[in-house]
N, C-alpha and C positions, 0 to 999 in steps of 0.2 A: 240591212235591216239597224233603223238604231233602235237601240234601247231606251233614249229617257228623251227630253224636249231640252236638255241641256246645247249649246253649242257644239258640243264634242261627241254630242249622241250618245254619254255612258261610255264611251271606250276608254277615252283616255285623259289625265289631266295636263296634257299639253297638248301638242297642235297637231290635229288630225294629217294625214297624209294624203287621205281622200277628202273632197268638197264633202260637206254634208249634204247641202242643197237648200231651201228655201224656206220646204214645209215640214224642218225636222222637229217643229211645235206639233201639228196635225198628226205628222204621222212617223210614230217610235213604237217600241211595245208597250213602254208604260199608260199610253194612250189607248190605244186599242184592247188592250185591257178592260177598260172600261168599259167600253162599246159590243156590248152584244150584237153586237151585227156587223161588225167588221170581219175583215178576211179572216185574221187572225181567228177569232171565234169559230169561224167556218172551217177553217184547217182542223184546230182542236176536236171540233165536232164529227169533220170526215175520220181521223184518226182514230177516232174511239166508237165510230160506228164499226169499219175496218176490226179493231179490234173484238166487239162485240158478235161479229158477225162471221165465224168461220169462211161461209162461204163469198163472200167479198176478197178475200186472200188465197183460199187453196180450189177453188172449183176452177173448173175449164171456162175461159171466156167463149160467150157462143154468142155471135154475132143477130142480130136482127134485121129486118128490113127498116133502112132509116130515110126519113122524108120530114121535108118542112125545117132544114137545118138542124135535126135532132140529130144525134147518133144515140143509135140505142143498142141495149146489147143485153144478157143473161148471166146471171152465174145459180147453180144449183149444187146445192151443196147438204147429202143427210138429212132431205126431208125439206130443207129452206131455199126459195127459188125467190131471186131478186131480179129485176127490171132496172136496169141502170137506163136512166134518159139526162145527154147531155148537150143543151143548148149551143150550140157551135158560132152564134152570132150574135152582136151588142142587142139586138133587136129581140124583144119576148117572140115567143113564139108559143105555140099550142097545139101540146097534143094529143092527137085523138086516139084514145085507145079503150077497150070496153072489156078490158079484163076486171080482176076483183084486187085487192089490194090496200095497201096504205101509202103514203108516202111517207117516209122514214124522216129524210130533208134535203131540204129545199134550200136555197142560195139567198133566200128573202129570212131563212133563220127566223120564221116564223112557229111556233106552237107548235107541234101536229098532234 
């Protein structure tokens, strides 16, 4: 990952030993920090959620029957229970679920 949009990606004042690619202006940390829907922001939110909810890091993995290219599992700890649903394909999928709950984080990074 490049740090900025310069021709060297923010790594050196000399000639980089790896090619920077043609998309250095769009795909770099400096630019992605400004886009609250970028992959960088998604990673930050995932890490933040994991730190805020101990069940997501210390609880046992409990597989749930998965369908329609959606991987499902639960994590439960100290009275908190989380159902994690991961779409494993590039196309949108619908999760049929009749339980109660609240979406805490989505890859769309829309406000919850």
